[in-house]
N, C-alpha and C positions, 0 to 999 in steps of 0.2 A: 486649686493647688498648683496647677501647671503655670497659671499666670503669676502666682506668688513666687514660684521657683525661678521663672524667667526673669522677673523683676530683680530677684536677689542676684542672679548671675550677671545681669546688666550692671547692677551697682558695684558688684565685686570687680567686674572688668574695668568699669570706669575708675574705680579706686586704684586698681593695679596700674592702669594707664597713667593716672596722675602721679603715682609713685615713681614710675619709670621716667616720666618727664622731669619730675623733681630731681631724680637721681642723675639724669643727664646734665641738668643745670649744676648740681653739686659737683659732679665730676670735673667740671671746667674750673671750679674755684678751689677744690681741695688739692693740696700738694700730693704728688705720687709718693707711694711708700718707698723709702730709700732702700738701696741694696743691702746695707748693713744695719740690722736692727740694734738699737742701743741696749736691749735686754739680752743677756747671754751668760748663764751661769749653770754649771752642771755639778759642781762639788764645793767643798768648803776651803780649798787651799790654792787653787789657781790664782794667778796674779790679779789682785783686786783693782778695778779701774773706776767703778762707780758704786756708791752705796747710799742707802737711805738711813739716816740717823734720827731716832725718835726725839720727842720733845717732853720735857718735864713740866712745862708751863701748864697751869690750871689743873694739874693732876689731882684727882678726887678720890677719897677713900670710898671703896665700894660699900653699898649696904650689906649688912651682915646676914646674908642669906645662906641656905644650906650648902650651896656649891662653893661659896667663899669659905665657910667654916671648914669644909673638908680639905681645903688646900692651904690652910694656915695652921700655925702652931698654937697650942692652947694658951701659952703665955701671952700671946698677942690678941686674944679674943676680947679682952676689955677695951683695947685700943679701937677695935672695929665697932664695938657696941657704943662707944662714946662718940667716935668721929665719923661713922658711916654716913655717906651722903654729904660730907663736908670736904673742903680742901685739905690736903696733907699739911702738916705744920709749916707755917710760912717761912721761917728761917731755914729749916731743913730743905724746903723746896728751892729757895733761892740758891743755896749752895749746890744743889743738884743741877740746876739750870746752868750755873757757872762752870761746873765740871764738864758737862756735856758740850758746852761751847768750846772749851779748851780741847776736848777730845776731837771735835770737828776740825779745829785748827791743826792738830797733830796729823790727822788723816790727810788733810790737804798738803801739808809739808811732805808727806810720804807719797805724794803724786796721785791721791785718790780724789775723784770728784764727789762732793758731798751734796745730797739733796735732803730736804726736810719736809715733814708733813705740815698741814695747815694747823695753826693754833685754833682751838675750839673751846667753848665754855662747857666743860664736862659736868658742871653743877646743874645743868638744865634737866628738869624732870620730864620723863616721857612715859607714855602708856601705850601698850598694845592690847589686843583682845585677851591676852593670856597673862600679862604681868605689868607692873610698873617699876621704874627704877630711875636712878641717876646714872651718869656715865663713870668712866674710869680715867683713861688718858690715851695719848698716842705715843707713849714712851717706848714701847717694845714692838717695832715693826716685824721682828722675827716671829712674833706670836700670830700675826694676822696675814702675813704675806709669805708665800712659798714660790721661789723662782726655780723653774725646771726648764733649762734650755732658754728659749725665747718666750716662754709663757709665764705670766704672773697669775698665781692662783690665790684668790681671796678666801681665807679660811672662814667657816661659819661661826667659830668661837663657841664657847660653852657657858660663859658667865653672862648673866643678864645685863650686868653693867657694861658689857662690851658689845652689845647688840648693834649699836650704831658707830662703832669705832672706825669702820671702813670709810666714813665720811672725811676723815682727816687726810686720807691717802688718795681719794678719788681724783683730785686735780693732777697729781703726779701720774697715776695709772692711765688716765685719759691721754696725757701727753705721750707716754710710752706707747700706748695703743696707736695713736696717730702716726707714730714713727715706725710702726711695723710689728710691735709686740703682740703676742696673743694675750687675751685677757679672759679669765674664767672666774666666775663666782660660784663657789660650792653651794649646794642647797641650803638656804637659810632656815635654821630650825625655828619652830614656834617658841621654844623654850617654855612650853607649858609645864605644869607641875609634874606631868608624867615623865619628863626627861630626867628628873632627879628622884633619887630614893630619899623621900622625906624623913624616913626613920633610920637613916644611915648612922650606925653607932661609931663614934670617933672620939670618945672621951680620952682614951689613953693611946700611947704609941703602940702598945701591945695589941689593942683592938685593930689599929690600922695595919700593922704587920700581918695579922691573921687574915683580915679581909683581903688585902692585896694578894696574899699567897693563894687565896681561894678565887682570885679573879673577880672580886666584888668591889665596885667603885660607886661613887655618889651619882655619876651619870649612868643612866640606863640605856637600853637599846631601842628606846621609843622612836627615835629618829636619828639620822646621822649628825654627829658633831665632832669637831676636831679643832685643835689649835695647831697652826703650822709648825710651831716649835717642837712638836712631838715627832717630827720627821727630820732625819739626818741624811744628807745626800752624799753619795760616792759614785758619781757617774751613773751607770746603768742600774746600780743597786741603791735602793733607798731603804733606810732602817726606821721603823716606827715602833712606838710603844702604846699599849692600851693604858690610859691613865685616868685621872679624875676628870680631865677635860676632853679626852679623845676616846671615842668608843669604837667597837669593832665595825659598826656600820660606816663610820667615818673613814676608817682605814680601808674598808672594802670599796667605798666610793672612790678613794684615791687610786686604788689598784685598777679598777675598771676604767677610770678616766684616763690614766696614763697609758694603759694598754700594754701589749707584750714587749714593747721596746725597753720597758723598765721592770725590775724585779723588786717587789715590796717584801721586806723581811720583817716579821714580827719579833721584837725583843721584849724580854721582861727582866726585872731587876728586883733584888731584895730591898725594896723601898717602901716604907710605910706611907709615903705621901707623894706618889708619882704625879708630877705635873711638869711637862717639858723635858726633853731628853738631853738637852745640851749642857746641863751641869751634872750629868750622870755618865754620858757616853758621847764624847766630843771627838770627831774624826779630824785630825790635824794634818794629814798628808796621805799620799797613796799607800795604803796598807799600814797606817800609823794612827793609833787611837788612844786617847786618854780615857781610862776607865776608873770610875770612882771606887776607891777601896771600901768605902762604907756602904756602897750599893752595888754589889757584884752582879754581873750579868749572868743569867742562867744559861745563855747560849754561847758563852765565851769560847768554848772548844771549837766551834765552827770557824771562828776567826783564826785561832791558832792553826787549825788544819789548813786554812787558806794561806798560811804564811805571814799573817799580819803580826806586827809588833804591838804588844799591849803595854802601855805605860801607865803606872799608877801615880797620879800626882800627889805631892806632899800635903800634909795637913794644912788647912788654911790658917792664916795668921790674923784674920780679922778679930778684933777684941770682942769679948763676950758682952760688953755693955753697949756695943754699937747696935742701933735698932735695925733689924732686918724683918720688917713687917710682912713681906711677901716672898721671902726666899730663905735659903740656908747659906751657911758660910762657904759652901762649895761653889759659889760664884767665882771663886779663885780659878777654877778650871774652865770657866765660861769665857774663853778667849776668842779673839778674832784673828784668823790667819790673813796676812796681807799677801803672802805667797808662801811657798814651801820653806823659805828661809827667813821670814820675818813674821813676828806675832805681836799683836797689841795686848798688853798684859798690865794688870794693876800694879802701880808703882810701889805699893806697900807689901806686895806678896814676894818677898825676896827669895824664899825657897822655891817658889814656882818659877821665878826668873832663872834661877840656877839650874833647875830641871831642863828648861828649854835650851840653855847654853850648853849643857851636856849633850843635848840632841843635835847641836850644831845650828840652832835657830836663834837669830838675833832678836832680842826683845825691844819693842818700842813701848815705852812706859807712859802711863797716864793714871791720874788719880780720880776714881769715880766712886769713892766710898759712900757719899750721900746719895748718889744715883743708884747704888746697889740697894739701898733701902726700899726703893720703889719696885724691886722685884727682878732685877736683871744685871748681868755683866755685859761685857763688850759684844758678845754674840747676840744676846737678847736685844740690846739697844740698837742693833743694826739689821739691815737686810741687804745683802749684796745683790746689786742689779746687774752688774757686768763684771765677769772675770775672763781673763784672756785664756781660753781653753776650748776644747771640743769634747764631745761625748765619748767617753772611754769606759772600759770595763776593768775594775780593780779587784773584784771579788769573785772567786770561783769555788 
């Protein structure tokens, strides 16, 4: 035993020595970390300087599994049953691609540096020890990436079709890491059957309202899971919701990971289909929040007591016959602040534009109606990498 232990120690020492030697060699060839990290964002409204914008290319309809069913409306279930595992309709996808390209051009004209994820074939079928699936897309970087200060946090996600979505963003994240950013990947869930309530009742909106009010969702507490879009940043205060894709374990992981420098507040809403907070509660400035009138916040009084201004956005103008396979009309309030006085807003949402004008905020207009159909507005389609600002406290 002694000889075996000695041999192990010798091998370990030799391995460590080789690693040190290799590190010395690498240190001579790797550029030093610059003083200013390109990643810096603490809230949703400081001046935007660099952003990741998603891609609609190769977007694939997810297989119609229980977690997808719980996050979609019954009228669209036949669409998923027919097209699950296939590309979204070709003509619709082409229009979405064109709209997002124009959106990128508008952002560049406003002085924002635009970055894009890698194009990937999301039709590829994959299998893990616990499930098999095809992919979804890299359209919504807000869902998978959360930037807190100079740290990029990769969300573990909750849909099986999004298990490998991180691959589209890895080249960008590695670049940011090489330039000084912190890079954290949250614990990857197995997405085994135990993560989902396989008998989750959801035939009617009444069922969903009742379950949500009871704190029951399709995701269980089997293991941590969350989508980054269920967190909304306001400096030292970060607001999160328990939803169909984010469980309490995921929120607790975020709280422990960020530590005492940040305060995680749990919010809940009268929402029969909670998934992502930014079309329900969208913070647009220091002490200024858009609150969905159809999904009132149960904790709204604490914001009023803190002196915040609560603004209820107007009813969306998107037509009833426009396909919204993965979202609601309230993407009208899913806007992107370029700074405290400029906002990127849907060009067809005239009443929302007037609301911002009354608030003294200039509207930058873009049309992304077909891109909306894939499940997101401007906030969803982007992830702000750098905003000109520092860590402050806005909520007491």
